C-alpha positions in Angstrom: -49.5 -74.0 -11.9 -46.6 -71.8 -13.4 -44.2 -69.9 -11.1 -43.5 -65.9 -11.3 -40.7 -64.6 -9.4 -41.7 -61.4 -8.7 -38.2 -59.8 -8.8 -38.4 -60.9 -12.6 -40.9 -58.3 -13.3 -38.4 -55.9 -13.1 -36.8 -57.3 -16.2 -38.8 -55.7 -19.1 -39.0 -59.0 -21.5 -40.2 -61.1 -18.5 -42.8 -58.2 -17.5 -44.1 -58.5 -21.0 -44.2 -61.8 -21.4 -46.3 -62.4 -18.2 -48.6 -59.7 -19.0 -49.2 -61.1 -22.4 -50.0 -64.7 -21.0 -52.2 -63.4 -18.1 -54.3 -60.9 -20.4 -54.1 -62.9 -23.4 -52.4 -61.0 -26.0 -52.0 -63.5 -28.6 -50.6 -63.5 -32.3 -54.2 -63.6 -33.3 -54.6 -60.1 -31.6 -51.5 -58.9 -33.3 -52.9 -60.1 -36.5 -56.1 -58.2 -35.6 -54.2 -55.1 -35.1 -52.2 -55.2 -38.3 -55.2 -56.2 -40.4 -57.3 -53.0 -38.8 -54.5 -50.8 -40.3 -56.5 -49.5 -43.3 -59.6 -49.0 -41.1 -57.9 -47.3 -38.3 -55.3 -45.3 -40.0 -57.5 -42.7 -41.6 -59.2 -42.2 -37.9 -56.1 -41.2 -36.2 -56.4 -37.3 -37.0 -60.0 -37.5 -35.3 -58.6 -39.3 -32.6 -55.6 -37.0 -32.3 -58.1 -33.8 -32.0 -60.3 -35.4 -29.9 -57.3 -36.3 -27.2 -56.1 -32.6 -27.4 -59.7 -31.2 -26.9 -59.7 -33.0 -23.9 -56.4 -32.5 -22.5 -56.8 -28.5 -23.2 -60.3 -28.6 -21.5 -58.4 -29.0 -18.2 -55.7 -26.8 -16.7 -54.0 -29.6 -14.8 -53.3 -31.3 -18.0 -52.8 -28.2 -20.2 -49.9 -26.9 -18.1 -47.8 -29.6 -19.5 -47.6 -27.9 -22.8 -46.7 -24.6 -21.6 -42.9 -25.2 -21.4 -41.0 -25.8 -24.5 -41.4 -29.4 -25.5 -38.0 -31.5 -26.8 -37.3 -31.2 -30.3 -39.8 -28.1 -30.9 -38.0 -25.1 -32.2 -40.9 -22.3 -32.6 -42.2 -20.1 -30.3 -43.1 -21.7 -27.2 -46.5 -20.4 -25.3 -46.0 -18.6 -22.2 -49.3 -19.2 -20.5 -52.1 -21.6 -20.5 -54.6 -18.8 -22.4 -52.0 -19.4 -25.5 -52.7 -22.9 -26.1 -55.1 -24.0 -28.8 -55.3 -26.7 -31.8 -53.6 -24.1 -34.0 -50.5 -23.3 -31.7 -47.2 -24.7 -33.3 -46.4 -26.6 -30.4 -49.6 -28.4 -29.9 -49.4 -29.4 -33.6 -45.7 -30.6 -32.8 -47.3 -32.8 -29.8 -50.3 -33.6 -32.0 -47.8 -35.5 -34.7 -46.2 -37.3 -32.1 -49.3 -38.8 -30.9 -50.4 -39.5 -34.5 -47.3 -41.2 -35.1 -47.9 -43.4 -31.5 -51.2 -44.3 -32.8 -50.1 -45.7 -36.1 -47.5 -47.6 -34.4 -49.9 -49.5 -32.2 -51.5 -51.2 -35.7 -48.1 -51.8 -37.3 -45.3 -52.8 -34.9 -43.6 -55.9 -34.9 -44.8 -57.2 -31.4 -42.6 -60.3 -31.7 -39.6 -58.0 -31.4 -38.4 -56.6 -28.0 -37.7 -53.2 -29.5 -41.4 -52.7 -30.0 -41.9 -53.4 -26.3 -38.9 -51.0 -25.3 -40.6 -48.3 -27.3 -43.9 -48.7 -25.3 -42.0 -48.8 -22.2 -40.2 -45.6 -23.2 -43.5 -43.8 -23.6 -44.3 -44.2 -20.3 -40.8 -43.5 -18.8 -40.5 -40.1 -20.5 -43.4 -39.0 -19.0 -42.0 -39.5 -15.2 -39.2 -36.5 -15.8 -36.6 -39.3 -16.6 -35.2 -39.4 -20.0 -36.9 -42.2 -22.1 -35.2 -41.6 -25.3 -31.6 -40.8 -26.3 -32.5 -37.7 -27.8 -33.8 -36.5 -24.5 -31.0 -37.5 -22.5 -29.5 -33.9 -22.0 -33.1 -32.0 -22.1 -35.5 -31.0 -19.4 -37.4 -33.4 -17.6 -41.1 -33.6 -18.8 -43.2 -34.7 -15.4 -46.8 -36.0 -15.8 -48.3 -37.6 -13.1 -49.7 -41.3 -13.4 -53.3 -40.2 -12.9 -53.3 -38.0 -16.0 -51.4 -40.9 -17.8 -54.1 -43.6 -16.9 -56.7 -41.4 -17.5 -55.7 -40.6 -21.2 -55.2 -44.0 -22.2 -59.0 -44.8 -20.8 -60.1 -41.9 -22.9 -58.2 -43.1 -26.2 -59.5 -46.7 -25.8 -62.8 -45.4 -25.8 -62.7 -43.6 -28.8 -60.9 -46.2 -30.5 -63.8 -48.9 -29.3 -66.2 -46.5 -30.6 -64.5 -45.8 -34.0 -64.2 -49.6 -34.5 -67.7 -50.6 -33.1 -69.3 -48.1 -35.4 -67.1 -48.7 -38.5 -69.5 -49.3 -41.6 -66.9 -51.4 -43.7 -66.1 -53.9 -40.8 -68.2 -57.1 -40.1 -69.1 -58.0 -36.6 -66.2 -60.7 -36.1 -63.5 -58.4 -37.3 -65.0 -55.4 -34.9 -65.0 -57.9 -32.0 -61.3 -59.1 -32.8 -59.9 -55.8 -33.1 -61.7 -54.1 -30.2 -60.3 -57.2 -27.9 -57.0 -56.5 -29.0 -57.0 -52.8 -28.6 -58.3 -53.5 -25.3 -55.5 -55.8 -24.2 -52.7 -53.8 -25.7 -53.8 -50.6 -23.7 -54.1 -52.4 -20.5 -50.2 -53.4 -21.3 -49.4 -50.0 -22.3 -51.0 -48.8 -19.0 -48.6 -51.3 -17.2 -46.0 -49.9 -18.7 -46.4 -46.6 -17.2 -47.6 -47.6 -14.1 -44.2 -49.5 -13.7 -42.1 -46.3 -13.6 -44.7 -44.6 -11.1 -45.4 -47.5 -8.8 -43.3 -50.3 -7.1 -44.7 -53.4 -6.1 -44.6 -54.2 -2.3 -43.5 -57.7 -2.7 -40.5 -56.5 -4.9 -39.6 -53.7 -2.6 -39.4 -56.2 0.4 -37.5 -58.7 -1.5 -35.0 -56.1 -2.5 -34.7 -54.9 1.2 -34.3 -58.8 2.0 -31.5 -58.8 -0.5 -29.7 -55.8 1.0 -29.8 -56.8 4.7 -26.6 -58.9 4.3 -24.9 -56.0 2.5 -26.2 -53.4 5.1 -24.9 -56.2 7.8 -21.2 -56.5 6.5 -21.3 -52.5 5.9 -22.0 -52.3 9.8 -19.8 -54.8 10.8 -16.9 -53.2 8.8 -17.9 -49.8 10.6 -17.6 -51.4 13.9 -14.3 -53.4 13.3 -12.8 -50.0 11.7 -13.9 -47.9 15.1 -12.3 -50.5 17.2 -9.1 -50.3 15.3 -9.0 -46.5 15.2 -9.6 -46.7 19.0 -6.9 -49.0 19.6 -4.5 -47.0 17.3 -5.6 -43.5 19.5 -4.5 -45.8 22.4 -1.1 -46.6 21.0 -0.4 -42.9 19.9 -2.0 -40.8 22.9 1.2 -41.4 24.9 3.5 -40.0 22.4 1.2 -36.9 22.2 1.7 -36.4 25.8 
């Protein structure tokens, strides 16, 4: 039985390794994703359009695109009604999503840098700067429910696109669909980790903090005692 210390899951490489081992995201899955690039890449514009049609169909998700987006220098919308597929700021965001989708079928998953990128995709939606170019920019906060729902929607589109692709045989379709499913579940966790802290990790942190708190409390007590002694010495001088 493999032992997993909950606190190690705060360390990204350890967390990713655990997820890969548990879900079974293997070198074969990576090979399937890379081999699928010629089939999936042409579908990216269709997927991106479908994603933004969905996002713009709800006010709660649309409102995230009203403020000026980081890196966008054109005219920003001022109200929800301004948003549509042809708005320059929406086109700007669509380009980012297109790049992300291409990365999913081209990245080197043996490199920590690839997982750091996927982790930052999650972090950047929490309102904390995820990338260096956003360090001094206003935070973008998108609640986790919308991120998780969107990942589920993207997965459904990709699965249907692969399953109905006329140029892929059944074995290839199966391999790609399984790889996409595993990868997006890992990506989902790399969103969730920035919104949700596991209870056992939180409890262990509190346990580790108790000695520090005890030392601090003792220090305050000793300081208070010393102060009282000092005051008792100088009090007659004041009289």
